[in-house]
N, C-alpha and C positions, 0 to 999 in steps of 0.2 A: 570413211567420208565420200560417196560419190558426186556427180557433180549437179545432181537431184535438191544436193543440198539433206538426203536425209543419211539418219546415221549406220552406214552400213560393211561389212568387212566380210570379203572374200575367205571361206574356211576351207576350201577345197575345188580342185576344176580338174575335169578331165576333157583332155583334144583329141578327136579322132581324125574329125572331119576338119575340113577348113571353113574359122568362122563366117564367113563370106556363103559359104553353100547352103547354109541352116535356112531353112527360111519358115519352120514351124518352133512352139520353144513349151512343152509345157511345162506349167510352174505349180509347184507343190509348195504351200506353207506347211510348216509344222508346226506344234506345240503340246513335248509332253505327250508324244506318244511313240517312242523309241520302236517299239515291236512293230504299232500295225501300220507306221510309214515305208516298213522294209515291203507289206504283203501290198500297199501299195505301187511300191517302185517296181518290184514282181511283176506287174500289170503291163507296166508302162515302158518297159522295155522291151517288152514282148511283143510290142506294136508293131505292122510293117507297114507304115504311110507310104503314099509313091512320093512323100517328101523326106528332107536330111533333116531331122529332129533333134533336135536338146532337151535337156532337163536342168531347168533351173530349181532347186531346193531350196524353203525359206526357213531358217529357226527362230521361232521368235522365243525362245528365252535362252537368253546372253548367260546364265549364272548357269543351267545344268548343263544344256549344249547336247542334250540325250538322242534328240534327233537328228542335229551335227554329225554326229559321230556315229550314231548307226548309218544313216544316209552315205559319208563317209567307206565305210568298212561293207556299204553294198557296194559303191562303185568300182570298191577295189578290185571287189570280184566278178566285178557284172561288166567289163569296161565301157563305156555310151558314153559321148558328148555331153556335159553336165557340171554345171557350177552348184557347190553348196558357197551360200551366205547363213550370214548374220545380220537381222531386222533386229536393231539392239535396242530401238522403242516397240515398248509392246504394246499391241494391242493389231486386230485381223487387218483392221484399214490398212493399216502400219505396213505390216508382214505384206497383205499382197501388191501395196505398191512397189516393195521394193521388190519382188518378183518382179512385174513386171518391166520397172525399171533398169534392172540390171538385163534383160532379155531386152531391150530397146537397146540398150549400150555395147552390150556384147558381140548381138548378129543384125551385122548392116543389111541385110540382105531379107530383115524378117518379113515376114506374110500375115502370120498372125499368130497367139497366144492360144493356148487350152488351158483352162485351170480344173486340178481335181483338188480333193482335199485328203488330210492322210489318215481320215477314217475312211475312205472311201475305195473302195478294187475296181476298175474299169473291163467293160466287157472286151472279148478278147478281138473285138473292128471299132474299138471307140472313138479313135479317133479318123478311123476311115470312112465313117458313118459323122461325124459331125461335117467332117471335108465335103464330104456327098452331099448333103444336106445345105452347105452354105455355097458350092457352084450352082446348084439346083436351083435354088430360091435367090440369090446374091447379095442375101439378107447381109448385115454390114456384124450381126453379133446373132450366134446361133446356141442354143439350149439345149439339155435335154434331160433324161428325167434320173431321178436322186431314189433307189426303189430301197428301203430301209429292209436290215436283218436284223434281230430283235436278240442281240444276247440271250436272254429272258424268253424262254420260250412260250410261257405265259402270255407275252405280250403281244404277240401275234393278232390280239382284238384290233389293235392300234395302227397297224396296217388299214384301216377305212377311216381313219379319223385325220380331217382334213389337213391336222398340221404336218401328217405324213406322207399326204399324199402329192402326186407331180400333179401342176398348173395345168396339163395338156398332156393330148393322151394320139396324136398326128402328127405324124410330119405332113412340114409345110411353113408358110410365114404365118406370124403371131402378131398380135398388140405388141409385146413389152413381154419381157423375162425381170425372173423375182430373186434368182438365186446365183449365184458366182460359183454354188461347191461343184459344177458342170459344165462350162459356156466353151465355147473358141470367141474371139474379139479378134476380128481384121485389124491389119496395121492401122486401116485410115481412120478406125477411130480412134487409137490410140494416138495417134499423129494429132489428131483434130482436137481435143479432149485437153481441159486445162487439168496441169498435177496441183495437189496431190488428183492419184484418179480418184482413188474415195476420197471421203471426208473424213479424219481422224476424227471428228465429233460422235460418230458413229462405233469408235473403238469397243467399247463394250456391250454395245446396247443394239448391235445388231443394226442391216438394213441401209447397212454402205454400198452393198454392190444396187438393193433396191434404187436407190438416187442415183446410183452412178448411168443406169438404165432412164429413171426419168428422168435424166440432163442432157442425155445422149437422144434421148426422141425428140424433147424440143429440138436438136440439134438436126432433129430430120434422119437421122443413121434407123436403118429398118432390123426386124428382131424374124428369127426362125426358131422350129422346132425340131431336134431331130431325135424322134422315138426309139432309133433302133440304136443310138448313142447311151447306151446306160449305165450309171454306174452302181452300185452296191454298198449302199449305205449301211455300216454299224451302226446300231443304238441301243448304248449301254442301256442297264436296267434301270441307274436311276431316271433315264427321260420314258420310262415308260409308268413313274406312280402321276397320276391324277392330277397331282399338286404342279409338278414339270408343265403335264400338258397346260395348263390353264395358265400359268407363267407365261408361255409361250404364244396361246391362243391373246392374250390379253397384250403382249408385248407387238404379236404381228399388226394391233387395229394402234398401239400409241405412233408406231412406225409410220401407218398410213396418216394420221395424223397430221405427224411431222412435214411429212412429203410434201403433203397439200400445204400448207406452209409456206413453205420455200418456192413453190410454185406462184402464190396469189401470199407477199405475208401483208394484206394490203387490210382495213380495218374491213374493208367487205368481204376479201377474199377470209377473214378468221371466220366470219359470221357464217359464212358460207358452209365451210366444213364443220363447223357448230351445230350448225342444224342437219346436215348430212348426217355426223353423228345420232342428231336423236332419232330424226329419219329412222337409221339403219338398227338402234336399240327397237323400235317399233315393229320395224320388220324380223325382230330375231325371232321371235315364238314361234309364228306361221313358215317358217325361215327353216329353221330347228327342228319343228316338227318332223319337216317336209326329208328333211339333210335323215336324221334318227330311222325313221321308218326307210329308207335306203339302202344305208346303212348295217341298219340294227345296231348300230349304238349310241345309246343315251349318251355319252358324252361326250359324241359329234355334235348331237343336239345343242347340246350347251355353246358350240361353239361360234358361231355370228353374236348370240347373246355377250361372249367374249369377249369378241375385240369393238365392239361395239360400245363396251365400260373402257375396253382401252383407251381409246380413240377419246372419248369423255374427258379419262384420268389425264393425258398427255395435252389437254386443254390446259391446264392448273399444273402441268410441270410434273406431271408425276410417271414417270419409265425404267422399267425396268432392268436395271444392267447384268442380265441373264450370263453374260459373258467376263464381266468381272471377278468372279470364282471361280475358276476354268473347274473347279473338285467339285463342283454342285449343278453343272453347267451340262 
């Protein structure tokens, strides 16, 4: 148990540098992907930023521990500053929170954390690009693209679908970020934001990261995009089915409604959100036709419709917990 009150235990640790010299920590949550987490770690330890960095791996399957065991074996063969912890409470928000808290507690001179997921492979200069963009823009949080790599070669068409398309394509300041799968978060954000950083209410829905950014924006924090700081995200065949893409689109809509309700829970605010959802539903046809023409993908043309429907479903409490059954996600 850590001082944060979370149920966390240390599984393995390697110290090469003095902990006080570490200025950057790469946070890597993992859940039942032992083979891929090794691929991710290989691209992390090969990074050569100008600052000393460490890696924190968070195992979120405290029964199987396959990811923790794989990470331990990797670090034994590739010594680097690292901690492998077990987040005993299941859920992606618990895992992220455990990793962020561990970084803060173990590295007193930490300046930033960089987050990557266990189904991603980092570009050779991933950390350098994130740091450079942060220094150039002085943004509090910097995101980068997650480029899909489809296991099923027939799924390449989905690359043009909004579900798999990065939100931005140009390096520089942006209004807000959406995903925690590739992001740099500065120390001043971690010190200012209340804990838990990510709300566990989003554990199995997703959107805890979007909620974190939304609350951060309300506090005045700024955002930027580093287009060169890409990661390649492995997309399993099950995520290229029309039913999965439809469920993700509906979920995206539901999350947007939930976030708007949180920003303004008043009756007037809920009416405004409901009206916005109806307006988006009405606009989904012309927007869908435009997107269909742009991408050449009919299913992409349905995205705005499903987002609007998902927003309306959330008004009545219907939100799909896509992360509840990991084998189907």
